[in-house]
N, C-alpha and C positions, 0 to 999 in steps of 0.2 A: 293714484293711477297717471300716466304719461299717454298725450293725447298720439304717440305712435302702437303702446300696447293696445289701450283702446281699439284700434280700427286692426290690430290683428285679433286680437282676443272677438271685439264683432264678424272678422273675417270668417273669425270659427266656428263660431252661430248660424253665420248665415248657410254656409255648408251643410253643418248638422243639423240643423231646421228641413234645407233643404232635402236631405236624405232623408230623415224621419219622416215627411211629410209621404214622399216618393215611395215607402214602406205602408206607410198610414194607409194609401192609394190604391196600392197593388194590392196586399194583402186581402183586403173583400172581396177582391175580385177574381184571387185564385179559388178562395170561399166558396164563389160562386159555382167555377168547374169544375171544382173538386167534389159539393154535394148534388152533383149531378152520374156522378162513376159509385160502382157499386162498391162499399168496403172490400178492402182486402185486394182489389185488383189489381194488375201490375200503373196504372192509370194513380191509384187511390195514393197508390206508393212513391209513383215519382211526386205526385202536391206533396205530400209529407214532406219532403226531403226539403223542396222547395220552401212549403210554409217555416219549418223548420229552422233553414238559413235564412231566408229572410230576417226572420225575428231574430233571430240570434245575432249572425253577422255584422247583420242595419240596420236593421230596427232598434234597438236596445241600445247599444252605442251611442245611434245617433241621437233618442232621446235623452241620452246621460249629458250627452255633452250638450246639447242645445241648454237643458237647467243649469246645468253647471256656467257653461260663462255665460246665461242670460241672466241670471242672477246674480253672477258676481260684477257684470252692467250693469245690473238696477240697485244693487246696492253703491258703488261706485259713482255712479252717476245719481244719487238720491232720488231716485224713481216712488221710494216705497209711499210717498208723499203724492202723490200725481193719483187724481180718478182715474183716468183715464189709466195707468200702469194696474191699478183691482182689477180695472175690468179684464182688458188684456188675460192678467196671472188667472183669472176665473177662467177663461176660457180654453187658456191649457192647460188647467187641473182637466180641464172637460178632455182634453183633445188626449192628454193621459190616462182619463177612466175610460174612451172607446181605444186603445192602445191595450190599456188590461185585460179588454171584454176581447180583443183578437187574442189574446194569448190564451184564455178561458178558450174561446173558440177551436185554437190552432191543436189544445190540449185534447181539448173534442175529438176532433178529428182523427190526430195519432193516436187515441183508443180507440178509434173504428166506433166511436158512440157522437156522431154526429147528430145536431138535436134539431136544426131547422131546413127549413130549405130553401131553396138559392134564392125566393125572391126574400128573402129576410134578408142577406148579403147585399143583394142589390141595393136593399135602401140601408141595409149602414155603409154600405158604401159611402152615401152623399154626408152623411155627420162629419167626415175629416175636412171635406170641400166646405160646409157651411160653418165650422167653425174659424179655417186658416181664412175664410171670408171675412170674420169678424173680425182675426185677429190684425191682419192685414189693415185694415181701415182703422183701427185703434191705435197702430203703430204710428202709420204715414197722418193722419188726418187728426190726432188725437182731439174727438170731436167736444169732449170736457175736461 
């Protein structure tokens, strides 16, 4: 991959990650508010639309682009032999698991079967932040 192509791919990756993280940070916040309203209410129906659109229009495409562009850059840059990259990849897998859990919770809300109180979602909201901090440190500092 030429240097110019790599920079375009890196730009796409950064934009996709920013979009994905925005969704990962916003979705649990929607759940916090959604958990406080009565199932079937007008507010609940509005939250359902917001959550579905956030997941389908932003989070899923951004996650797919993040993974595709990231793996392409890693492969072209020979990063699969780097220890810091293995640690980063493990954190990105956990971020993806967090995303999948949010989709599961969203489906519960969509069918009026939320199983968690708002406090649960407040705590879940911290998971992507902690993972992001670790990922950024590994990418920038490369401590090992």
